DRENDO-1510 file (C-alpha; in Angstrom, 1 decimal, always signed):
<recs>
REC; n; res; u; v; w
REC; 1; MET; +3.9; +20.8; -40.5 .
REC; 2; ASN; +4.2; +17.3; -39.7 .
REC; 3; LYS; +0.8; +16.6; -37.9 .
REC; 4; THR; +1.3; +12.8; -37.0 .
REC; 5; THR; +4.0; +10.6; -35.0 .
REC; 6; PRO; +3.8; +7.0; -35.0 .
REC; 7; PHE; +3.7; +5.4; -31.8 .
REC; 8; ALA; +4.3; +1.8; -31.1 .
REC; 9; ILE; +2.0; +0.5; -28.1 .
REC; 10; LEU; +4.6; -1.0; -25.9 .
REC; 11; GLY; +2.6; -1.1; -22.6 .
REC; 12; MET; +3.1; +2.5; -21.6 .
REC; 13; GLY; +0.4; +5.0; -21.4 .
REC; 14; LEU; +0.6; +7.4; -24.2 .
REC; 15; ALA; +0.0; +10.3; -21.6 .
REC; 16; ALA; +3.3; +9.4; -20.1 .
REC; 17; LEU; +5.0; +9.8; -23.4 .
REC; 18; SER; +7.7; +12.6; -23.0 .
REC; 19; GLN; +6.7; +16.2; -24.7 .
REC; 20; ALA; +10.2; +16.6; -25.7 .
REC; 21; SER; +10.2; +13.4; -27.7 .
REC; 22; LEU; +7.8; +14.6; -30.4 .
REC; 23; PRO; +8.8; +17.0; -33.0 .
REC; 24; PRO; +8.0; +20.6; -31.7 .
REC; 25; VAL; +4.8; +22.3; -33.5 .
REC; 26; GLN; +5.4; +25.1; -35.8 .
REC; 27; SER; +5.1; +28.5; -34.6 .
REC; 28; SER; +1.6; +29.6; -34.6 .
REC; 29; PRO; +0.8; +32.3; -37.0 .
REC; 30; SER; -1.2; +34.1; -34.7 .
REC; 31; GLY; +0.8; +33.4; -31.9 .
REC; 32; LYS; -2.1; +31.7; -30.1 .
REC; 33; VAL; -3.4; +28.1; -29.4 .
REC; 34; LYS; -7.0; +27.4; -30.1 .
REC; 35; VAL; -8.4; +26.0; -26.8 .
REC; 36; PHE; -11.6; +23.9; -26.9 .
REC; 37; ILE; -13.3; +22.6; -23.5 .
REC; 38; LEU; -15.0; +19.1; -23.9 .
REC; 39; ALA; -17.3; +18.8; -20.7 .
REC; 40; GLY; -20.0; +16.2; -19.7 .
REC; 41; GLN; -20.3; +13.1; -17.8 .
REC; 42; SER; -19.3; +9.6; -18.3 .
REC; 43; ASN; -20.1; +9.8; -22.2 .
REC; 44; MET; -17.6; +12.6; -22.6 .
REC; 45; GLU; -15.0; +10.6; -20.4 .
REC; 46; GLY; -14.7; +7.9; -22.9 .
REC; 47; HIS; -15.5; +4.1; -22.7 .
REC; 48; ALA; -15.3; +3.2; -26.6 .
REC; 49; VAL; -13.1; +0.2; -26.9 .
REC; 50; VAL; -10.0; -0.1; -29.1 .
REC; 51; ASP; -8.5; -3.4; -29.2 .
REC; 52; LEU; -9.9; -5.8; -26.2 .
REC; 53; THR; -11.7; -8.8; -26.9 .
REC; 54; GLY; -12.5; -12.2; -25.4 .
REC; 55; LYS; -15.7; -13.0; -23.6 .
REC; 56; ASP; -15.7; -9.9; -21.4 .
REC; 57; TYR; -15.7; -7.6; -24.6 .
REC; 58; ASN; -18.2; -9.6; -26.5 .
REC; 59; GLU; -15.3; -11.3; -28.7 .
REC; 60; GLY; -13.9; -7.9; -29.9 .
REC; 61; LYS; -17.3; -7.0; -31.8 .
REC; 62; GLY; -17.5; -3.2; -32.3 .
REC; 63; THR; -14.0; -2.6; -31.3 .
REC; 64; LEU; -11.8; +0.2; -33.4 .
REC; 65; ALA; -9.4; -3.0; -34.4 .
REC; 66; THR; -12.3; -4.8; -35.9 .
REC; 67; LEU; -13.4; -2.0; -37.4 .
REC; 68; LEU; -10.3; -1.5; -39.3 .
REC; 69; SER; -10.1; -5.2; -40.3 .
REC; 70; ASP; -13.5; -4.6; -42.0 .
REC; 71; PRO; -12.8; -3.4; -45.6 .
REC; 72; GLN; -15.9; -1.7; -45.8 .
REC; 73; LYS; -15.8; +0.2; -42.6 .
REC; 74; ALA; -11.8; +0.7; -42.5 .
REC; 75; PRO; -11.5; +3.6; -44.9 .
REC; 76; ILE; -12.9; +6.3; -42.4 .
REC; 77; PHE; -10.6; +5.2; -39.6 .
REC; 78; GLN; -7.6; +4.6; -41.6 .
REC; 79; HIS; -5.9; +8.0; -40.4 .
REC; 80; LEU; -5.7; +6.6; -37.0 .
REC; 81; ARG; -3.4; +4.0; -37.9 .
REC; 82; GLN; +0.1; +4.2; -39.7 .
REC; 83; LYS; +1.0; +1.9; -42.7 .
REC; 84; SER; +3.6; +0.4; -40.1 .
REC; 85; GLY; +0.6; -0.7; -38.0 .
REC; 86; THR; +1.4; +1.9; -35.1 .
REC; 87; TRP; -1.4; +4.0; -33.6 .
REC; 88; THR; -1.4; +7.7; -35.0 .
REC; 89; VAL; -0.2; +10.5; -32.6 .
REC; 90; ARG; -0.8; +14.1; -33.5 .
REC; 91; ASN; +1.7; +16.7; -32.6 .
REC; 92; ASP; +0.0; +19.6; -32.9 .
REC; 93; VAL; -3.1; +18.8; -30.8 .
REC; 94; PHE; -2.8; +18.1; -27.5 .
REC; 95; VAL; -5.2; +17.0; -24.5 .
REC; 96; ARG; -5.5; +17.7; -21.0 .
REC; 97; TYR; -7.7; +15.7; -18.7 .
REC; 98; GLN; -7.8; +15.8; -14.9 .
REC; 99; ARG; -9.8; +12.8; -13.8 .
REC; 100; GLN; -11.2; +13.0; -10.1 .
REC; 101; GLY; -8.8; +11.4; -7.4 .
REC; 102; GLU; -6.5; +10.0; -10.3 .
REC; 103; PRO; -3.2; +11.5; -11.8 .
REC; 104; LEU; -3.4; +14.3; -14.5 .
REC; 105; LEU; -3.3; +12.8; -18.2 .
REC; 106; LYS; -1.5; +15.2; -20.4 .
REC; 107; GLY; +0.1; +15.1; -23.9 .
REC; 108; PRO; -0.4; +14.8; -27.6 .
REC; 109; LEU; -3.7; +13.5; -29.1 .
REC; 110; GLY; -4.0; +9.7; -29.4 .
REC; 111; PHE; -5.3; +7.0; -27.0 .
REC; 112; GLY; -4.8; +7.6; -23.2 .
REC; 113; PHE; -7.3; +10.3; -22.4 .
REC; 114; SER; -10.4; +8.1; -21.4 .
REC; 115; VAL; -11.6; +7.7; -17.8 .
REC; 116; TYR; -9.4; +4.6; -17.8 .
REC; 117; GLY; -6.2; +6.1; -18.6 .
REC; 118; ASP; -4.9; +3.4; -21.0 .
REC; 119; GLN; -4.2; +2.5; -24.5 .
REC; 120; HIS; -7.6; +0.4; -24.8 .
REC; 121; HIS; -10.3; +3.2; -24.6 .
REC; 122; PHE; -11.1; +6.7; -26.3 .
REC; 123; GLY; -13.8; +9.0; -26.1 .
REC; 124; PRO; -15.4; +12.0; -28.4 .
REC; 125; GLU; -11.9; +13.9; -27.9 .
REC; 126; LEU; -10.2; +11.7; -30.6 .
REC; 127; GLN; -12.0; +12.0; -33.6 .
REC; 128; PHE; -12.9; +15.9; -32.6 .
REC; 129; GLY; -9.2; +16.6; -32.2 .
REC; 130; HIS; -8.5; +15.4; -35.5 .
REC; 131; ILE; -11.1; +17.5; -37.2 .
REC; 132; VAL; -10.1; +20.6; -35.3 .
REC; 133; GLY; -6.6; +20.1; -35.9 .
REC; 134; ASP; -6.8; +19.6; -39.6 .
REC; 135; LYS; -8.7; +22.6; -40.0 .
REC; 136; PHE; -6.7; +25.5; -38.0 .
REC; 137; LYS; -3.1; +26.2; -38.7 .
REC; 138; GLU; -2.6; +27.1; -34.9 .
REC; 139; PRO; -1.8; +24.4; -32.5 .
REC; 140; VAL; -5.1; +22.9; -30.5 .
REC; 141; LEU; -5.6; +22.1; -27.0 .
REC; 142; LEU; -8.5; +20.2; -25.6 .
REC; 143; ILE; -9.7; +20.5; -22.1 .
REC; 144; LYS; -11.4; +17.6; -21.0 .
REC; 145; THR; -13.8; +18.4; -17.7 .
REC; 146; ALA; -16.0; +15.2; -17.6 .
REC; 147; TRP; -17.2; +12.9; -14.9 .
REC; 148; GLY; -19.6; +9.9; -14.9 .
REC; 149; GLY; -22.9; +10.1; -13.3 .
REC; 150; LYS; -23.5; +14.0; -12.9 .
REC; 151; SER; -26.6; +15.8; -13.7 .
REC; 152; LEU; -26.9; +19.4; -15.1 .
REC; 153; TYR; -29.8; +19.6; -12.7 .
REC; 154; LYS; -27.6; +19.1; -9.5 .
REC; 155; ASP; -24.1; +18.7; -10.0 .
REC; 156; PHE; -23.3; +20.8; -12.8 .
REC; 157; ARG; -26.0; +23.4; -11.7 .
REC; 158; PRO; -24.9; +26.7; -12.9 .
REC; 159; PRO; -25.2; +30.0; -10.6 .
REC; 160; SER; -28.0; +31.5; -12.8 .
REC; 161; SER; -30.4; +28.5; -12.1 .
REC; 162; GLY; -30.6; +29.4; -8.4 .
REC; 163; GLY; -30.4; +27.2; -5.3 .
REC; 164; GLU; -26.8; +25.7; -4.5 .
REC; 165; VAL; -24.2; +25.9; -7.2 .
REC; 166; GLY; -23.1; +22.2; -8.7 .
REC; 167; PRO; -20.0; +21.3; -7.3 .
REC; 168; PHE; -18.9; +19.9; -10.4 .
REC; 169; TYR; -19.9; +23.3; -12.3 .
REC; 170; LYS; -17.3; +24.6; -10.0 .
REC; 171; LEU; -14.7; +22.0; -10.5 .
REC; 172; MET; -15.2; +22.2; -14.3 .
REC; 173; LEU; -14.3; +26.1; -14.2 .
REC; 174; SER; -11.1; +25.2; -11.8 .
REC; 175; ASP; -9.9; +22.7; -14.2 .
REC; 176; VAL; -10.1; +25.4; -17.1 .
REC; 177; ARG; -8.6; +27.9; -15.3 .
REC; 178; GLN; -5.9; +25.4; -14.1 .
REC; 179; ALA; -5.2; +24.4; -18.0 .
REC; 180; LEU; -5.1; +27.9; -19.2 .
REC; 181; GLN; -2.6; +29.2; -16.4 .
REC; 182; ASN; -0.3; +26.1; -16.6 .
REC; 183; MET; -0.3; +25.4; -20.3 .
REC; 184; ASN; +3.2; +26.3; -21.1 .
REC; 185; SER; +4.7; +24.3; -18.0 .
REC; 186; GLU; +2.4; +21.3; -18.9 .
REC; 187; PHE; +3.0; +21.5; -22.6 .
REC; 188; PRO; +6.4; +22.8; -23.2 .
REC; 189; ASN; +5.7; +22.3; -27.2 .
REC; 190; LEU; +3.4; +25.3; -26.5 .
REC; 191; THR; +6.1; +27.4; -24.9 .
REC; 192; GLY; +5.5; +31.2; -25.9 .
REC; 193; LEU; +2.1; +30.8; -27.1 .
REC; 194; LYS; -1.1; +32.4; -25.7 .
REC; 195; PRO; -4.3; +30.0; -25.2 .
REC; 196; GLU; -7.2; +31.2; -26.9 .
REC; 197; LEU; -10.5; +30.1; -25.7 .
REC; 198; ALA; -12.2; +28.7; -29.1 .
REC; 199; GLY; -15.2; +26.9; -28.2 .
REC; 200; LEU; -17.1; +24.6; -25.6 .
REC; 201; VAL; -18.8; +21.3; -26.4 .
REC; 202; TRP; -21.4; +20.3; -24.0 .
REC; 203; TYR; -22.2; +16.4; -24.2 .
REC; 204; GLN; -24.3; +15.1; -21.4 .
REC; 205; GLY; -27.5; +14.4; -20.0 .
REC; 206; TRP; -28.3; +10.8; -18.9 .
REC; 207; ASN; -28.3; +11.6; -15.1 .
REC; 208; ASP; -30.9; +14.3; -15.8 .
REC; 209; GLY; -32.7; +11.5; -17.8 .
REC; 210; VAL; -33.3; +9.2; -15.3 .
REC; 211; ASP; -35.3; +12.2; -13.3 .
REC; 212; PRO; -38.1; +12.6; -15.8 .
REC; 213; LYS; -40.2; +14.5; -13.6 .
REC; 214; THR; -38.1; +17.2; -12.1 .
REC; 215; ALA; -34.7; +17.4; -13.8 .
REC; 216; VAL; -35.8; +16.9; -17.3 .
REC; 217; PRO; -38.6; +19.8; -17.6 .
REC; 218; GLN; -35.6; +22.3; -16.2 .
REC; 219; TYR; -33.0; +20.9; -18.5 .
REC; 220; GLU; -33.6; +23.6; -21.1 .
REC; 221; LYS; -33.5; +26.3; -18.9 .
REC; 222; ASN; -30.4; +24.9; -17.0 .
REC; 223; LEU; -28.4; +24.4; -20.2 .
REC; 224; ILE; -29.0; +28.2; -21.2 .
REC; 225; ASN; -27.9; +29.3; -17.8 .
REC; 226; LEU; -24.9; +27.2; -17.9 .
REC; 227; ILE; -23.9; +28.2; -21.5 .
REC; 228; ASN; -24.3; +32.0; -20.5 .
REC; 229; ASP; -22.6; +31.5; -17.0 .
REC; 230; VAL; -19.6; +29.9; -18.8 .
REC; 231; ARG; -19.4; +32.7; -21.2 .
REC; 232; LYS; -19.4; +35.1; -18.6 .
REC; 233; GLU; -16.8; +33.4; -16.3 .
REC; 234; PHE; -14.6; +33.6; -19.3 .
REC; 235; ALA; -15.4; +37.0; -20.5 .
REC; 236; SER; -16.4; +35.5; -23.9 .
REC; 237; PRO; -19.9; +36.4; -24.4 .
REC; 238; LYS; -20.0; +34.8; -28.1 .
REC; 239; MET; -17.8; +31.4; -27.5 .
REC; 240; PRO; -19.0; +29.0; -29.9 .
REC; 241; VAL; -20.8; +26.2; -28.1 .
REC; 242; ILE; -21.8; +22.9; -29.6 .
REC; 243; VAL; -24.2; +20.8; -28.0 .
REC; 244; GLY; -24.1; +17.1; -28.5 .
REC; 245; GLU; -27.2; +15.0; -28.6 .
REC; 246; LEU; -27.6; +12.4; -25.6 .
REC; 247; THR; -27.0; +9.3; -27.8 .
REC; 248; GLY; -27.5; +6.4; -25.1 .
REC; 249; PRO; -28.5; +3.1; -26.7 .
REC; 250; TRP; -31.6; +4.6; -28.8 .
REC; 251; VAL; -32.1; +5.7; -32.4 .
REC; 252; LYS; -35.6; +6.6; -31.5 .
REC; 253; ALA; -35.8; +7.6; -27.7 .
REC; 254; GLU; -39.2; +7.7; -26.0 .
REC; 255; GLY; -40.9; +9.2; -23.3 .
REC; 256; GLY; -38.6; +11.2; -20.8 .
REC; 257; TRP; -35.6; +10.5; -22.9 .
REC; 258; ASP; -36.9; +12.1; -26.1 .
REC; 259; ALA; -38.2; +15.1; -24.0 .
REC; 260; LEU; -34.5; +15.3; -22.8 .
REC; 261; ARG; -33.3; +15.4; -26.4 .
REC; 262; LYS; -35.9; +17.8; -27.5 .
REC; 263; ALA; -34.9; +20.0; -24.3 .
REC; 264; GLN; -31.3; +19.8; -25.5 .
REC; 265; GLN; -32.2; +21.1; -29.0 .
REC; 266; ALA; -34.6; +23.7; -27.5 .
REC; 267; ALA; -31.8; +25.4; -25.4 .
REC; 268; THR; -29.8; +25.9; -28.5 .
REC; 269; LEU; -32.5; +27.8; -30.3 .
REC; 270; HIS; -32.9; +30.1; -27.7 .
REC; 271; PRO; -32.8; +33.7; -29.7 .
REC; 272; GLU; -29.8; +34.9; -28.1 .
REC; 273; PHE; -27.7; +32.0; -29.2 .
REC; 274; LYS; -28.4; +32.6; -32.9 .
REC; 275; GLY; -25.1; +32.0; -34.8 .
REC; 276; ASN; -23.0; +30.8; -31.8 .
REC; 277; VAL; -24.5; +27.8; -30.4 .
REC; 278; ARG; -25.4; +24.9; -32.3 .
REC; 279; PHE; -27.1; +21.3; -31.6 .
REC; 280; VAL; -25.8; +18.1; -33.2 .
REC; 281; GLU; -27.6; +15.1; -33.9 .
REC; 282; THR; -26.0; +11.8; -32.7 .
REC; 283; HIS; -28.8; +9.3; -32.5 .
REC; 284; ASP; -28.0; +7.7; -35.9 .
REC; 285; PHE; -24.6; +6.5; -34.7 .
REC; 286; VAL; -26.2; +4.3; -32.1 .
REC; 287; ARG; -25.2; +0.5; -32.9 .
REC; 288; GLU; -26.5; -2.6; -31.8 .
REC; 289; ALA; -25.7; -3.9; -28.8 .
REC; 290; GLU; -25.1; -7.5; -29.9 .
REC; 291; GLN; -22.4; -6.1; -32.2 .
REC; 292; SER; -20.5; -4.2; -29.5 .
REC; 293; PRO; -17.9; -5.1; -27.3 .
REC; 294; ASN; -20.0; -3.8; -24.0 .
REC; 295; PRO; -23.8; -5.0; -24.9 .
REC; 296; THR; -25.2; -4.3; -21.4 .
REC; 297; HIS; -23.7; -0.7; -21.3 .
REC; 298; GLY; -26.6; +1.2; -23.3 .
REC; 299; HIS; -25.5; +4.2; -21.3 .
REC; 300; HIS; -22.3; +4.1; -22.5 .
REC; 301; GLU; -23.0; +3.5; -26.2 .
REC; 302; PHE; -22.2; -0.2; -25.5 .
REC; 303; GLY; -18.8; +0.7; -25.7 .
REC; 304; ASN; -19.1; +0.6; -29.7 .
REC; 305; ALA; -15.9; +2.5; -31.2 .
REC; 306; GLU; -18.0; +3.4; -34.2 .
REC; 307; THR; -20.3; +5.4; -32.3 .
REC; 308; ILE; -18.3; +7.2; -30.1 .
REC; 309; PHE; -15.9; +7.9; -33.4 .
REC; 310; LEU; -18.9; +9.3; -35.2 .
REC; 311; VAL; -20.0; +11.4; -32.2 .
REC; 312; GLY; -16.6; +13.1; -31.9 .
REC; 313; ASP; -16.8; +13.6; -35.8 .
REC; 314; ALA; -20.0; +15.3; -35.9 .
REC; 315; LEU; -19.0; +17.5; -33.1 .
REC; 316; GLY; -16.2; +18.4; -34.5 .
REC; 317; LYS; -17.5; +19.3; -38.0 .
REC; 318; GLY; -20.6; +21.0; -35.8 .
REC; 319; MET; -17.9; +23.1; -34.3 .
REC; 320; ILE; -16.2; +24.0; -37.4 .
REC; 321; ASP; -19.5; +24.9; -39.2 .
REC; 322; LEU; -20.3; +27.3; -36.5 .
REC; 323; ILE; -17.0; +29.0; -36.3 .
REC; 324; SER; -17.0; +29.4; -40.0 .
REC; 325; GLY; -20.6; +30.6; -40.0 .
REC; 326; LYS; -22.1; +28.2; -42.1 .
REC; 327; THR; -25.8; +27.8; -41.8 .
REC; 328; PRO; -27.2; +24.8; -40.4 .
REC; 329; LYS; -30.1; +23.1; -41.8 .
REC; 330; VAL; -33.5; +24.4; -40.2 .
REC; 331; GLN; -34.3; +22.8; -37.0 .
REC; 332; ARG; -37.9; +22.4; -35.4 .
REC; 333; VAL; -38.4; +21.4; -32.1 .
REC; 334; GLN; -41.8; +19.7; -30.8 .
REC; 335; LYS; -41.6; +19.8; -27.0 .
REC; 336; VAL; -43.3; +16.8; -25.4 .
REC; 337; GLU; -44.0; +16.3; -21.8 .
REC; 338; PRO; -41.8; +13.5; -20.2 .
REC; 339; THR; -43.7; +10.3; -19.6 .
REC; 340; PHE; -43.0; +6.7; -18.8 .
REC; 341; SER; -42.6; +4.3; -21.6 .
REC; 342; LEU; -43.6; +0.8; -21.7 .
REC; 343; ILE; -40.6; -1.5; -21.1 .
REC; 344; LYS; -41.7; -3.4; -24.5 .
REC; 345; ASP; -41.0; -0.3; -26.3 .
REC; 346; TYR; -37.3; +0.5; -25.1 .
REC; 347; GLY; -36.0; -2.8; -26.3 .
REC; 348; VAL; -34.3; -3.8; -23.2 .
REC; 349; LYS; -35.3; -7.7; -24.0 .
REC; 350; ASN; -31.5; -8.4; -23.8 .
REC; 351; TYR; -31.3; -6.9; -20.4 .
REC; 352; LEU; -34.7; -7.3; -18.7 .
REC; 353; ARG; -37.9; -9.1; -19.7 .
REC; 354; THR; -41.5; -9.8; -18.0 .
REC; 355; SER; -43.6; -12.6; -18.5 .
REC; 356; LYS; -46.3; -10.8; -20.6 .
REC; 357; SER; -47.0; -7.8; -22.8 .
REC; 358; LEU; -47.7; -4.7; -21.3 .
REC; 359; PRO; -49.9; -2.8; -20.2 .
REC; 360; HIS; -52.5; -5.7; -19.0 .
REC; 361; VAL; -54.6; -6.8; -16.0 .
REC; 362; GLU; -53.1; -9.3; -14.0 .
REC; 363; ASP; -55.0; -12.4; -12.6 .
REC; 364; LYS; -51.6; -14.0; -11.3 .
REC; 365; PRO; -48.0; -12.7; -10.3 .
REC; 366; TRP; -45.5; -12.3; -13.1 .
REC; 367; ARG; -41.7; -12.0; -12.8 .
REC; 368; PHE; -39.0; -9.5; -13.3 .
REC; 369; ILE; -36.1; -11.4; -15.0 .
REC; 370; ALA; -32.8; -10.1; -15.8 .
REC; 371; THR; -29.8; -11.2; -17.5 .
REC; 372; MET; -27.4; -8.7; -16.5 .
REC; 373; PRO; -23.7; -10.2; -16.4 .
REC; 374; TYR; -22.7; -7.8; -13.4 .
REC; 375; ASN; -23.9; -7.6; -9.7 .
REC; 376; CYS; -26.3; -4.9; -9.4 .
REC; 377; HIS; -28.9; -2.7; -7.6 .
REC; 378; PHE; -32.0; -3.2; -9.1 .
REC; 379; GLN; -35.0; -0.9; -8.2 .
REC; 380; PRO; -38.3; -1.2; -9.8 .
REC; 381; ILE; -40.7; +1.9; -10.0 .
REC; 382; ILE; -44.2; +0.6; -11.1 .
REC; 383; GLU; -47.1; +2.8; -12.7 .
REC; 384; LEU; -50.5; +1.5; -12.4 .
REC; 385; GLU; -54.2; +2.2; -12.6 .
REC; 386; SER; -56.2; +0.8; -9.5 .
REC; 387; LYS; -59.2; +0.9; -7.6 .
REC; 388; PRO; -58.3; +2.1; -4.0 .
REC; 389; GLY; -57.6; -0.4; -1.3 .
REC; 390; GLN; -56.2; -2.9; -3.9 .
REC; 391; SER; -53.0; -4.5; -2.3 .
REC; 392; VAL; -49.9; -4.6; -4.6 .
REC; 393; SER; -46.9; -6.7; -3.4 .
REC; 394; LEU; -43.0; -6.5; -4.9 .
REC; 395; ASN; -41.6; -9.8; -3.9 .
REC; 396; SER; -37.7; -10.3; -4.1 .
REC; 397; THR; -36.3; -13.5; -4.9 .
REC; 398; ASN; -32.8; -12.8; -4.2 .
REC; 399; PRO; -31.2; -14.4; -1.2 .
REC; 400; LEU; -29.2; -11.3; -0.5 .
REC; 401; VAL; -32.6; -9.5; +0.1 .
REC; 402; GLN; -35.0; -12.0; +1.6 .
REC; 403; TYR; -33.9; -12.1; +4.9 .
REC; 404; LEU; -34.3; -8.1; +5.0 .
REC; 405; THR; -37.0; -7.2; +3.0 .
REC; 406; PRO; -38.6; -10.3; +1.3 .
REC; 407; THR; -41.6; -8.4; +0.4 .
REC; 408; GLU; -42.7; -4.7; +0.2 .
REC; 409; THR; -46.6; -4.3; +0.0 .
REC; 410; VAL; -48.5; -1.0; -0.8 .
REC; 411; THR; -52.2; -0.2; -0.7 .
REC; 412; THR; -53.4; +1.8; -3.7 .
REC; 413; SER; -55.1; +5.0; -3.2 .
REC; 414; GLY; -57.1; +4.8; -6.4 .
REC; 415; GLY; -56.4; +6.1; -10.0 .
REC; 416; ASN; -53.2; +6.1; -11.6 .
REC; 417; GLN; -50.1; +5.9; -9.3 .
REC; 418; ARG; -46.7; +4.9; -8.8 .
REC; 419; ILE; -44.9; +2.4; -6.3 .
REC; 420; GLU; -41.6; +1.5; -6.1 .
REC; 421; ALA; -39.5; -1.3; -4.2 .
REC; 422; LYS; -36.9; +0.6; -2.0 .
REC; 423; ASN; -34.6; -1.9; -0.7 .
REC; 424; TRP; -33.8; -4.5; -3.4 .
REC; 425; VAL; -30.4; -5.6; -4.1 .
REC; 426; SER; -30.0; -8.3; -6.9 .
REC; 427; GLY; -27.2; -10.0; -8.5 .
REC; 428; GLU; -24.7; -11.9; -6.5 .
REC; 429; GLY; -21.6; -13.4; -7.7 .
REC; 430; GLY; -23.3; -16.3; -9.2 .
REC; 431; VAL; -25.2; -14.2; -11.7 .
REC; 432; GLN; -21.9; -13.5; -13.4 .
REC; 433; ASN; -21.9; -17.3; -14.6 .
REC; 434; ALA; -25.5; -18.1; -14.2 .
REC; 435; GLY; -26.5; -15.7; -17.1 .
REC; 436; SER; -29.9; -14.9; -15.9 .
REC; 437; CYS; -31.7; -14.4; -12.6 .
REC; 438; VAL; -35.0; -13.8; -11.2 .
REC; 439; MET; -35.1; -10.4; -9.7 .
REC; 440; GLY; -38.7; -10.8; -8.3 .
REC; 441; THR; -42.4; -11.3; -8.8 .
REC; 442; LEU; -45.1; -8.4; -8.8 .
REC; 443; ASP; -48.7; -9.1; -7.6 .
REC; 444; MET; -51.0; -6.7; -8.6 .
REC; 445; LEU; -54.4; -8.4; -9.0 .
REC; 446; GLY; -57.1; -6.4; -10.2 .
REC; 447; SER; -54.7; -3.4; -11.2 .
REC; 448; LYS; -53.9; -2.6; -14.3 .
REC; 449; PHE; -50.2; -2.2; -15.1 .
REC; 450; LEU; -49.2; +0.9; -17.1 .
REC; 451; SER; -45.5; +1.2; -17.3 .
REC; 452; ILE; -42.1; +0.4; -15.5 .
REC; 453; LEU; -39.0; +2.2; -14.7 .
REC; 454; ILE; -35.8; +0.4; -13.6 .
REC; 455; LEU; -33.2; +2.0; -11.7 .
REC; 456; MET; -30.1; -0.2; -12.1 .
REC; 457; GLY; -27.0; +0.3; -10.4 .
REC; 458; ILE; -24.3; -1.9; -12.1 .
REC; 459; TRP; -21.5; -3.1; -10.0 .
REC; 460; ALA; -18.2; -3.9; -11.6 .
REC; 461; GLY; -16.0; -6.1; -9.4 .
REC; 462; ALA; -13.7; -4.7; -6.9 .
REC; 463; ASP; -14.1; -1.1; -8.5 .
REC; 464; GLY; -17.7; -1.3; -7.2 .
REC; 465; GLY; -17.0; -1.6; -3.5 .
REC; 466; ASP; -19.7; -2.3; -1.0 .
REC; 467; ILE; -20.7; -5.4; -3.1 .
REC; 468; CYS; -21.8; -7.5; -0.2 .
REC; 469; CYS; -23.8; -5.3; +1.8 .
REC; 470; GLY; -27.2; -6.3; +2.3 .
REC; 471; VAL; -29.5; -3.3; +1.5 .
REC; 472; THR; -27.2; -0.9; -0.6 .
REC; 473; PRO; -28.6; +2.5; -1.6 .
REC; 474; LEU; -27.8; +3.8; -5.3 .
REC; 475; ARG; -24.3; +5.2; -4.7 .
REC; 476; ARG; -21.0; +4.3; -6.3 .
REC; 477; TRP; -20.1; +1.5; -8.5 .
REC; 478; GLY; -18.2; +0.9; -11.5 .
REC; 479; GLY; -20.5; +2.1; -13.8 .
REC; 480; GLU; -23.0; +5.1; -13.8 .
REC; 481; LEU; -26.8; +5.1; -13.1 .
REC; 482; SER; -28.4; +3.3; -15.8 .
REC; 483; THR; -32.4; +3.6; -16.3 .
REC; 484; LEU; -34.2; +1.1; -18.4 .
REC; 485; THR; -37.9; +2.5; -19.2 .
</recs>
C-alpha cells in the first residue's frame, strides 16, 4: 500500500484537503479500521512549532524545520518530509479533531490537527499516527478529544469518582460516539469498513498539578475511575490504555508535580490493569527553554518540536508493545506527599526571580521580578513560618493595580501558614517591549520564608480578552494556567 502522499504547503489547511484527492486506502484485511482515542488537555491539543521563526519564536530554535537542518538530529524526522521538500501526508491514517467552538478538523495524517488548525503546529498525534500506521495492515483513525486548561479532578471527572460528572468527560464521550457513527461519511476513503476501538491514550495533568492539596492526592483514584468508566461506556473492558507522563518543563519534577507523575504511574499499576494499561515516561524528552520556540511556555513543553515528536513516538511504541503483549520493564512507584517547592529549585530564573536565596528570614522587603513577554495575571501564594501577630504585606507595584489594591496585608496566626495576594494584575502592554517588570514587594519582617507558588495566567493579545480590566480573575486567556513553584 502506498502510505504517503507528498503535499506542498500552499497556504491551504491540510484538514481542508479533499479526501477524494488522495489515493484510496486498500481494503482492510479484517474489514475494520483501528480507532485510537487521544485524550487530554493542551499538551494533547498540540503546540509544537513546525516552521515559525523571528523574535516571537526565538528565531526558530527548536522547530521541526530547524531540527531537519541539523545533520545529527535530522535522520529521525526524515519520514516527515519527502525528498522533494514537501511534507509527508499518510493516506492510511486519518485524524478527527473537534475543537471547542471551532470547525471540525478531519483528514489524512499530517500537519493541520493542532488547536490552531494551521500548518505551523502539531501535537503527539503526528508521530503516534506514524507508529501505529506502520504497525497495522488496517487503516487507522485517530480521534483527538483535547481541551486546554482542564483538570481530571473537575473537568474530566468520571462518574465513579462521585460528585458532578465533568462536562469535558461527557464531551469526550460525545466526540468519540460522533466520530464512530459518522466515520464513513466524514472519511469517504473508509466507506464500508467498520470501526474497532483499539486503544485510549491519556496525556493530561497540568491543571491537577496546580492544585497540590486537593486534586493531586485524588489523581490516582480519579484516573483509575476514568479508565474503568470509559471502558464500560464503550463495552470494551480490556481496551488498551496508555497513560503518558505529564511532561511540562521538568526532567526532574519537584514537590506536587513529582507527586502527580507518581500518581499517574501508580494508577497504571493497579492490579486489575495488569497487561492492558501502561505508563509511558516522557520526562527525558524535555529540552531547554533557550533552545525552544516558546521559551516562556513551560506548560506547553516550550513548543519544542523534538519534545512533542518524541512524546508521540513513545506513546505510539508503548501502545504497540501493550497490544503485542510485550512485558515492560519493572516499574516501582514511591508515593510522595505533595509539597510546595522552593522557587530556586524549579529553575524559573528565566521567568521569575527574587532578590535573595530561599528560605531566609528577612529584615527588609524583597522583590518579585518577572521577565515574561506577555500580559499576565500574577498571583503569588507564600508559605512561611512566623510568630503570631506578625504583619505580612504584599505590595503590588503595577499601575493597573495600585489604584485598586496597592497593598494586601495579613496578620500571622503563628506556625506554618500560607498567604496569598488575591487581586494582583500585572503585565501591561509595555512589558512586551520592556523585557522585565517589577511585580511587587513582600514585607515579612521577622518571618521565615518557606516556599512560593505562583499562579500565572498568560494573556496572549486579542485572544486573551479582558486584558484591560483592572482586577482580573483567573479565567480565559490565550494560554492555560501556568504554575511556577
